[in-house]
DSSP file (Angstrom, degrees, kcal/mol; ACC not computed):
  #  RESIDUE AA STRUCTURE BP1 BP2  ACC     N-H-->O    O-->H-N    N-H-->O    O-->H-N    TCO  KAPPA ALPHA  PHI   PSI    X-CA   Y-CA   Z-CA
    1    1 A M              0   0    0      0, 0.0     2,-0.3     0, 0.0    26,-0.1   0.000 360.0 360.0 360.0 131.4    0.0    0.0    0.0
    2    2 A Q        -     0   0    0      1,-0.1     2,-0.1     2,-0.0    27,-0.0  -0.651 360.0-109.6 -83.8 138.3    1.4    3.4   -0.9
    3    3 A S        -     0   0    0     -2,-0.3    25,-0.2     1,-0.2     3,-0.1  -0.410  25.7-171.4 -68.9 139.5    1.3    6.1    1.8
    4    4 A K  S    S+     0   0    0     23,-2.0     2,-0.3     1,-0.2    24,-0.2   0.727  71.9  35.9 -95.4 -30.4   -1.1    8.9    1.4
    5    5 A F  E     -a   28   0A   0     22,-0.9    24,-3.0     2,-0.0     2,-0.5  -0.934  67.5-141.5-131.1 147.9    0.2   11.0    4.3
    6    6 A L  E     -a   29   0A   0     -2,-0.3    43,-2.8    41,-0.3    44,-1.9  -0.942  12.7-167.8-111.1 123.8    3.5   11.7    5.8
    7    7 A V  E     -ab  30  50A   0     22,-3.3    24,-2.4    -2,-0.5     2,-0.5  -0.948   7.1-161.4-107.7 125.4    3.8   12.0    9.6
    8    8 A V  E     -ab  31  51A   0     42,-2.6    44,-2.4    -2,-0.5     2,-0.7  -0.941   7.8-149.4-112.7 122.2    7.1   13.4   10.9
    9    9 A N  E     -ab  32  52A   0     22,-2.8    24,-3.2    -2,-0.5    44,-0.2  -0.805  13.0-176.7 -88.4 116.5    8.1   12.9   14.5
   10   10 A M        +     0   0    0     42,-3.4    25,-0.2    -2,-0.7    43,-0.2   0.462  55.4  97.7 -94.0  -3.0   10.1   15.9   15.6
   11   11 A I  S    S-     0   0    0     41,-0.5     2,-0.1    23,-0.1    22,-0.1  -0.772  89.0-108.7 -86.5 123.6   10.9   14.4   19.1
   12   12 A P        +     0   0    0      0, 0.0     2,-0.3     0, 0.0    -2,-0.1  -0.316  56.4 154.1 -57.7 120.8   14.3   12.8   19.1
   13   13 A R        -     0   0    0     -4,-0.2     3,-0.1    -2,-0.1    -4,-0.0  -0.988  44.1-146.4-145.6 149.3   13.9    9.0   19.2
   14   14 A E  S    S+     0   0    0     -2,-0.3     2,-0.4     1,-0.2    -1,-0.1   0.728  88.9  34.4 -85.4 -24.4   15.9    6.1   18.1
   15   15 A N        -     0   0    0      1,-0.1     3,-0.2     0, 0.0    -1,-0.2  -0.990  49.0-176.3-140.8 127.2   12.9    3.9   17.3
   16   16 A L     >  +     0   0    0     -2,-0.4     4,-2.8     1,-0.2     5,-0.2  -0.010  47.7 123.7-107.0  27.6    9.5    4.8   15.8
   17   17 A A  H  > S+     0   0    0      1,-0.2     4,-2.6     2,-0.2     5,-0.2   0.871  73.0  49.9 -59.2 -40.0    8.2    1.2   16.0
   18   18 A I  H  > S+     0   0    0     -3,-0.2     4,-1.5     2,-0.2    -1,-0.2   0.955 113.6  44.4 -65.4 -49.2    5.2    2.2   18.1
   19   19 A E  H  > S+     0   0    0      1,-0.2     4,-2.9     2,-0.2     5,-0.3   0.917 115.9  48.1 -60.9 -43.4    4.1    5.1   15.9
   20   20 A R  H  X S+     0   0    0     -4,-2.8     4,-2.1     1,-0.2     5,-0.4   0.901 107.3  55.2 -65.4 -40.7    4.7    2.9   12.8
   21   21 A S  H  < S+     0   0    0     -4,-2.6     4,-0.3    -5,-0.2    -1,-0.2   0.840 117.2  37.3 -63.3 -30.7    2.7    0.0   14.2
   22   22 A I  H  < S+     0   0    0     -4,-1.5    -2,-0.2    -5,-0.2    -1,-0.2   0.915 125.9  32.9 -84.1 -46.8   -0.3    2.2   14.7
   23   23 A L  H ><>S+     0   0    0     -4,-2.9     5,-1.8    -5,-0.2     3,-1.5   0.811 105.1  64.5 -88.6 -32.6   -0.2    4.6   11.7
   24   24 A E  G ><5S+     0   0    0     -4,-2.1     3,-1.7    -5,-0.3    -1,-0.2   0.814  93.3  63.5 -67.0 -27.9    1.2    2.5    8.8
   25   25 A K  G 3 5S+     0   0    0     -5,-0.4    -1,-0.3     1,-0.3    -2,-0.1   0.685 103.7  50.5 -69.0 -14.0   -1.8    0.1    8.8
   26   26 A Y  G < 5S-     0   0    0     -3,-1.5    -1,-0.3    -4,-0.1    -2,-0.2   0.288 129.0 -96.0-102.1   7.5   -3.9    3.2    7.9
   27   27 A G  T < 5S+     0   0    0     -3,-1.7   -23,-2.0     1,-0.3   -22,-0.9   0.576  78.6 137.9  93.2  10.1   -1.6    4.2    5.0
   28   28 A Y  E   < -a    5   0A   0     -5,-1.8     2,-0.5   -25,-0.2    -1,-0.3  -0.682  45.2-142.8 -89.0 143.1    0.6    6.8    6.8
   29   29 A K  E     -a    6   0A   0    -24,-3.0   -22,-3.3    -2,-0.3     2,-0.5  -0.898  16.9-155.2-100.1 134.0    4.3    6.9    6.3
   30   30 A V  E     +a    7   0A   0     -2,-0.5     2,-0.3   -24,-0.2   -22,-0.2  -0.943  16.6 172.8-116.7 128.3    6.2    7.8    9.5
   31   31 A E  E     -a    8   0A   0    -24,-2.4   -22,-2.8    -2,-0.5     2,-0.5  -0.924  32.6-115.7-130.4 155.9    9.7    9.4    9.5
   32   32 A Q  E     -a    9   0A   0     -2,-0.3     2,-0.2   -24,-0.2   -22,-0.2  -0.786  36.8-177.8 -88.6 132.2   12.0   10.9   12.1
   33   33 A G        -     0   0    0    -24,-3.2     2,-0.3    -2,-0.5    12,-0.1  -0.602   7.0-160.5-116.0-179.0   12.6   14.6   11.8
   34   34 A S        +     0   0    0     -2,-0.2    10,-0.2     6,-0.2     2,-0.1  -0.980  26.6 116.5-156.8 163.6   14.8   17.0   13.7
   35   35 A G        -     0   0    0     -2,-0.3    -2,-0.0   -25,-0.2     3,-0.0  -0.153  27.7-166.6 137.6 130.1   15.2   20.7   14.3
   36   36 A N  S    S+     0   0    0     20,-0.1     2,-0.3    -2,-0.1    -1,-0.1   0.375  75.1  68.0-116.8  -0.2   15.0   23.2   17.1
   37   37 A S  S  > S-     0   0    0      1,-0.1     4,-2.6    19,-0.1     5,-0.2  -0.798  88.3-113.2-114.8 162.7   14.9   26.4   15.0
   38   38 A V  H  > S+     0   0    0     -2,-0.3     4,-2.3     1,-0.2     5,-0.2   0.925 117.9  49.2 -57.3 -46.2   12.2   27.7   12.8
   39   39 A E  H  > S+     0   0    0      1,-0.2     4,-2.4     2,-0.2    -1,-0.2   0.907 112.3  46.8 -63.7 -43.5   14.4   27.2    9.7
   40   40 A Q  H  > S+     0   0    0      2,-0.2     4,-2.7     1,-0.2    -1,-0.2   0.907 111.7  51.9 -64.6 -41.5   15.4   23.7   10.6
   41   41 A L  H  X S+     0   0    0     -4,-2.6     4,-1.2     1,-0.2    -2,-0.2   0.924 111.2  46.6 -61.7 -45.4   11.8   22.7   11.3
   42   42 A I  H  < S+     0   0    0     -4,-2.3     4,-0.4    -5,-0.2     3,-0.3   0.931 114.8  46.9 -62.5 -46.5   10.6   24.1    8.0
   43   43 A Q  H >< S+     0   0    0     -4,-2.4     3,-0.7     1,-0.2    -2,-0.2   0.912 116.1  43.3 -64.2 -43.0   13.4   22.3    6.1
   44   44 A N  H 3< S+     0   0    0     -4,-2.7    -1,-0.2   -10,-0.2    -2,-0.2   0.610 121.6  38.0 -81.8 -12.0   13.0   19.0    7.8
   45   45 A A  T >< S+     0   0    0     -4,-1.2     3,-1.8    -3,-0.3    -1,-0.2   0.151  74.1 122.0-123.1  19.0    9.2   18.9    7.6
   46   46 A R  T <  S+     0   0    0     -3,-0.7    22,-0.5    -4,-0.4    21,-0.2   0.806  83.2  38.4 -55.1 -35.1    8.5   20.4    4.2
   47   47 A E  T 3  S+     0   0    0     -4,-0.2    -1,-0.3    -3,-0.1   -41,-0.3   0.348  90.9 124.2 -98.3   5.4    6.6   17.4    2.9
   48   48 A A    <   -     0   0    0     -3,-1.8    20,-0.2     1,-0.1   -41,-0.2  -0.412  39.2-175.3 -74.8 139.6    4.8   16.6    6.2
   49   49 A H  S    S+     0   0    0    -43,-2.8    21,-3.3     1,-0.3    22,-1.3   0.654  82.1  20.3 -94.4 -26.8    1.0   16.3    6.5
   50   50 A A  E     -bc   7  71A   0    -44,-1.9   -42,-2.6    19,-0.2     2,-0.4  -0.995  68.1-156.4-143.8 146.2    1.3   15.9   10.3
   51   51 A L  E     -bc   8  72A   0     20,-1.9    22,-3.2    -2,-0.3     2,-0.5  -0.966   5.9-157.3-123.7 141.2    3.9   16.6   12.9
   52   52 A I  E     +bc   9  73A   0    -44,-2.4   -42,-3.4    -2,-0.4   -41,-0.5  -0.984  38.8 147.6-110.7 122.6    4.4   15.1   16.3
   53   53 A G  E     - c   0  74A   0     20,-2.8    22,-3.1    -2,-0.5   -42,-0.1  -0.786  36.6-171.2-145.5-174.7    6.3   17.5   18.5
   54   54 A S  S    S+     0   0    0     -2,-0.2    -1,-0.1    20,-0.2   -43,-0.1   0.257  82.3   4.4-144.3 -82.8    7.1   18.9   21.9
   55   55 A H  S    S+     0   0    0      2,-0.1    19,-0.0    19,-0.0    21,-0.0   0.189  87.9 126.4-106.1  16.2    9.2   22.0   22.4
   56   56 A Q  S    S-     0   0    0      1,-0.1     2,-1.6   -15,-0.0   -20,-0.1  -0.355  73.7-100.4 -71.5 155.9    9.9   22.9   18.7
   57   57 A P        -     0   0    0      0, 0.0     2,-1.9     0, 0.0     5,-0.2  -0.576  39.4-176.2 -81.8  86.0    9.0   26.5   17.7
   58   58 A Y        +     0   0    0     -2,-1.6     2,-0.1     4,-0.1   -20,-0.0  -0.573  23.9 164.0 -83.6  80.8    5.7   26.1   15.9
   59   59 A T     >  -     0   0    0     -2,-1.9     4,-2.1     1,-0.1     5,-0.2  -0.342  56.1 -99.0 -92.9 173.4    5.3   29.7   14.8
   60   60 A R  H  > S+     0   0    0      1,-0.2     4,-2.6     2,-0.2     5,-0.2   0.889 124.2  56.4 -57.8 -40.8    3.1   31.3   12.3
   61   61 A K  H  > S+     0   0    0      2,-0.2     4,-2.0     1,-0.2    -1,-0.2   0.906 106.1  50.3 -59.6 -42.9    6.0   31.2    9.8
   62   62 A V  H  > S+     0   0    0      1,-0.2     4,-1.9     2,-0.2    -2,-0.2   0.952 112.2  46.4 -60.2 -50.3    6.3   27.5   10.2
   63   63 A V  H  < S+     0   0    0     -4,-2.1    -2,-0.2     1,-0.2    -1,-0.2   0.889 113.3  49.0 -62.4 -40.5    2.6   26.9    9.6
   64   64 A E  H  < S+     0   0    0     -4,-2.6    -1,-0.2     1,-0.2    -2,-0.2   0.842 113.3  46.9 -68.4 -33.1    2.6   29.2    6.6
   65   65 A Q  H  < S+     0   0    0     -4,-2.0     2,-1.5    -5,-0.2    -2,-0.2   0.778  95.8  74.4 -81.0 -27.6    5.6   27.5    5.0
   66   66 A L    ><  +     0   0    0     -4,-1.9     3,-1.2     1,-0.2    -1,-0.2  -0.646  62.9 179.0 -89.5  85.2    4.5   23.9    5.5
   67   67 A K  T 3  S+     0   0    0     -2,-1.5    -1,-0.2     1,-0.3   -20,-0.1   0.738  75.7  46.0 -63.1 -28.5    1.9   23.9    2.7
   68   68 A L  T 3  S+     0   0    0    -22,-0.5    -1,-0.3   -20,-0.2   -21,-0.1   0.575  83.3 121.6 -90.6  -9.8    0.8   20.2    3.2
   69   69 A L    <   +     0   0    0     -3,-1.2   -19,-0.2    -6,-0.2   -20,-0.2  -0.301  23.9 161.7 -63.9 130.3    0.5   20.4    7.0
   70   70 A K        +     0   0    0    -21,-3.3     2,-0.3     1,-0.4   -20,-0.2   0.628  62.5  17.2-116.7 -28.0   -2.9   19.6    8.4
   71   71 A I  E     -c   50   0A   0    -22,-1.3   -20,-1.9     2,-0.0     2,-0.5  -1.000  48.8-159.4-152.2 145.4   -2.2   18.8   12.1
   72   72 A V  E     -c   51   0A   0     -2,-0.3     2,-0.6   -22,-0.2   -20,-0.2  -0.991  13.8-162.0-123.5 120.1    0.4   19.3   14.8
   73   73 A A  E     -c   52   0A   0    -22,-3.2   -20,-2.8    -2,-0.5     2,-0.5  -0.914   8.9-157.2-104.3 118.0    0.2   16.9   17.8
   74   74 A L  E     -c   53   0A   0     -2,-0.6     2,-0.5   -22,-0.2   -20,-0.2  -0.826   1.4-152.7-100.1 130.9    2.1   18.1   20.8
   75   75 A I              0   0    0    -22,-3.1    -2,-0.0    -2,-0.5   -23,-0.0  -0.855 360.0 360.0 -99.8 129.9    3.3   15.7   23.4
   76   76 A G              0   0    0     -2,-0.5    -1,-0.2   -21,-0.0   -22,-0.1   0.381 360.0 360.0 168.2 360.0    3.7   17.0   26.9
């Protein structure tokens, strides 16, 4: 099955097995991202439809630049 949506996890983790086991069966592709600045966040999540994050700078500029973004899930 080809993924329809890209979910980028911005929280540093070595293994995304839990996220993948839940989301891939619904057609989501899950990738690890990185970045603690607005510019890094935009560059590393440019193709993301969804972001999982925590303390990253989710500013207006980030939201405006990430054209495919539909949701940001903050863990905390």
